C-alpha angles and dihedrals in degrees: 000000000000120000114233120219116190125204122203090243091056096050094089089064087073095055096103089060096048119096088213087078117110132229117226117252126211114261110256124219088249090055092049090049090051092047092052090049095049094045090053094048094047094050086066097047124101119220090257091055092050091050090049091060088059091060119098115188134183120243089218101247095108136000137185097206145035097275125084121188114246135200091014097161092057091050093051088053090051090051090247097127123078096169144000134206136193091036113118143176126060094256096053094041092046087053092056093041091052090056092053098047099035107034104038127080099242096029093226109177122231124239113230121211138176140177096264093168109155103004133318120247088339098059123202128199116297111275094258089054093043089054090059090070089071084204110129093185089053095047091049090051092053088055091047092053092046087053093049093052099039093048088049086058094053102268127127104172133057129195090223156142102052101201100175115141112228130185100169117085093198089072106094094210091064082094092065098054137062100257138253105322127096099202097046092043089053092052093047090048091056092047092052096049089048091051096050098041102034115188094307128035089199092067113109092234099050129083136196118260125224118204117216154239104003105221146017094315093144090062096064113149120265090004088276118145119250091011129141123278127214119184142158122242090243095059092039096056098036104039114016110029102053097074090056090048092046092053092049092047087054087061107263108172100211143024134206128221121238127234097234130087124245117209088344099309118098112241094242090060097033109119092181089055100041102035113016095041106025101037105024103033100030097030096223113182101183130087131277118223125186124239116249110315090334092146092054090048092061084078090065089044083063100247098125144272124326093271093050096047093043091055090044091053096050093043088052091055108269113144106184130034116214114222100316095092094208090132093050095049103037112025096082090054091046089055090049090051094046095247094117125032116225088233089071091054090047089052094050092045092049094053092051091047090049089053090053091046091051090050088057092242096134090052093046118001090188101050090115095049103082111139090196093057090051088055098048109027103049121086090358113181091244090052090054092044089053092047088055091051095048091048092056091051092050095055113102120212103216100175138004113174116191091356093288086165139091097052122221120239093238138086124016131319125197110212106197135174147069094275097050099090107035123096101180092064093058102084094052133207121352094023090131094145099043123117092242094170092063098039112118123238123232088252091057092044092050091048091051093047096052102033111182094334093085135039112223120201114197128203120187105211082170097150089060097079090109143344119281096255089053100032100095096047094039094052102033090103097027110126124229099335108164112240125232114176099181116120115284095246091055093053093046092047090054090049093050091049090057091045092056091055092055138079094221135008124224111197115199103200143139133075127356115234098271099038083093127038133061115357089005107111121153135199093194108057098175124106103279109275092239089060092046090056088054091050091050092052091049090051090051089065088071091232119132109263127205115197111214098196122204114194144141095206141033107282130204100248101164095131092043091050093052096044113027117078098216133018123187113184106208096171106195104312106193133239095337100043093114092058096037096056096058086045088063098034093056096039101250085126123030109224115247105165120131127201119257092188130052114245110221127217089234139349092263090075092063131154089045126167136151097237094066123141125250124249133224087253106042119179113252110256114266095020126114101196137014124165117249090017129111102269144101128259096224107038138019123258090246124108122239092234117008128225111280093024125140135136131227134206084247130048131239128206122206119207147150100039108193136184114204090221137357096236143013141183130237107283093034132085142213128213121226114196137177135182120235124193132189101229095175135081103258139049116269146168124241129190106219109206131204120202129181130198124196102218099197124021140161086248131026112283132201121270088238136001127195108239105162146359141183130196113216137179123220134184120221108293093007122135132199133182114224119200131196126195114222119196135164089276092066089055099050126112139159109271125203091283090052091246113147102232145153109219121211113248145086125323138180122222117205126191125181151113094285140358091276107039102060145136117228145202139172133243137165135226106213128197120271107236122206 
């Protein structure tokens, strides 16, 4: 048997075998009309004007890097601005747009973007938390509300969804994605795009989505942001690329490059990625924008000076340069020197003009500048009500020993911790548009929830966000955390005194808002030691302790899991977090969130994820350690909390797993079903999860892969049979030749409450004989 070695240049040869390939659609009348309009416009454009369309500048309200655009108004007048971001409100956007359409030669409108990541003014849970709802209709609606509000404030383009798969909790931007799973991530990507774009981009209340970060950004080495990435084709095609493709298939109009390199070539200059894969194999017709100054950063990657890297990016297939202005300042010279063909500039310009046409900007450049909409459609009561509902469904109950939760609205509660009395931290990272000044704190939310029925004692503990050596970096972006500079022992003693007076202690601990997110990688993913010392002191009082955990990533909570009676992970829940937390703490809402990332026992297990592959020396099930097997000396291979895990105030029993038949041929299907019963005393929601394992393959296969799920609601004592249809499609994967195939053989099906606690059965896919 010959060994195949694939070069990146040769990958395109496989495109005819890859299901990613697109079929050509007939050209519609609308497309012909657009084509005629764009051709006519471009025939009038000078080279400078075309290059100007490729330039994306910031309006100066917010940045994610060290460069801020200058002299923007002059550049608009010169036709040197194709798009702007971080400029908001109808009046300010109208002013910029008026310059573009009234004071330039060809009157080409500007596209206006923003990082609308998890809501606009009405902020929803961070994306990682949002994923834990496992509710695609709910997730789509959050994007729809975000688009409604953002478009009412003048915007028509969002740098979302972020669909990067991440399996390393050290990476801060894990908070901005949907977790570790390919299937779930793909479903969420589609829902977000549909929510943002609706059924017509030209409608005044929709906005263009921008899928990011293309590609593999979530797999950066050592979990360090902006770091390099190294990945096999097998992993790339089977595990990391599908969510990007799913978002594009859902109609996303643009895509953003990532900062990392891929097989030695940074994404922003990677022709295989941006042209061979994205354009030729996937058939993407939208435009590609770089991330913030990504073209300029190619200089530090070692690819050349600004002119060289700008030419490399354009030739690779990048259409718009964010902030760096390398395209604006060097492309004309590169054309003159023969380093860039004018056809490449024409192609990029056309794609950007087409996006503006689809958004209806040529028809009405001010369609998003309606002051009345801004007054009536932002922070609507029904939006806030929905944000509260979504937050409650994103919370994950990790532990509830002796039914510590829900709390009773009687007696005295001690609310302790540095995150108890700060509202601005509630929405979490990338809440750049939130009304942080008017966001309630947990203390305010608790007081509103209990009224005069419960006495709440509050202890600051606000100097306990992090240890001294870490304090400055950990809190440099922390929002509105009250300061208490007394010695640690004094603050803890005060907290203990309050705890002793209470019937139950609620400890609001974890990360501050910007301890996760962009440029917030961590090597220590435990609760900061100084907070743990506070928690230990509270537990020594003998009072029941509920840990309300704020975090933007999976944390290593082994000690907390062993010692704290109840742990409710509330992530960062958005605008209505302060109201949503008491809803769950007091049982108004029964928690139903399920983890979409694996929680490790300690950082040394990372990267850790459920869909791992087996080894030639797997550890025997149920064992911790066996010599010459794949395991650790100091800790078991098991996660602390597995993917898909989450408790409820009620209990569910799974039984009667059935497979409709033991084998089927391509073109046929089998039905896997299971009965779920609510065996507790209150109504609850359960996410029923289907996993499949390919037992024998031409290449190594994961031990489990999520292939379906259904969220159901059951009353006490009620039972329901949940069925999943399994076809050849659910069994397909990319083999070593990058063919998308389902190989005949034996499979296992698993159904359960999470990736660990499952029932299983076997079936076979047989060959289809002619």
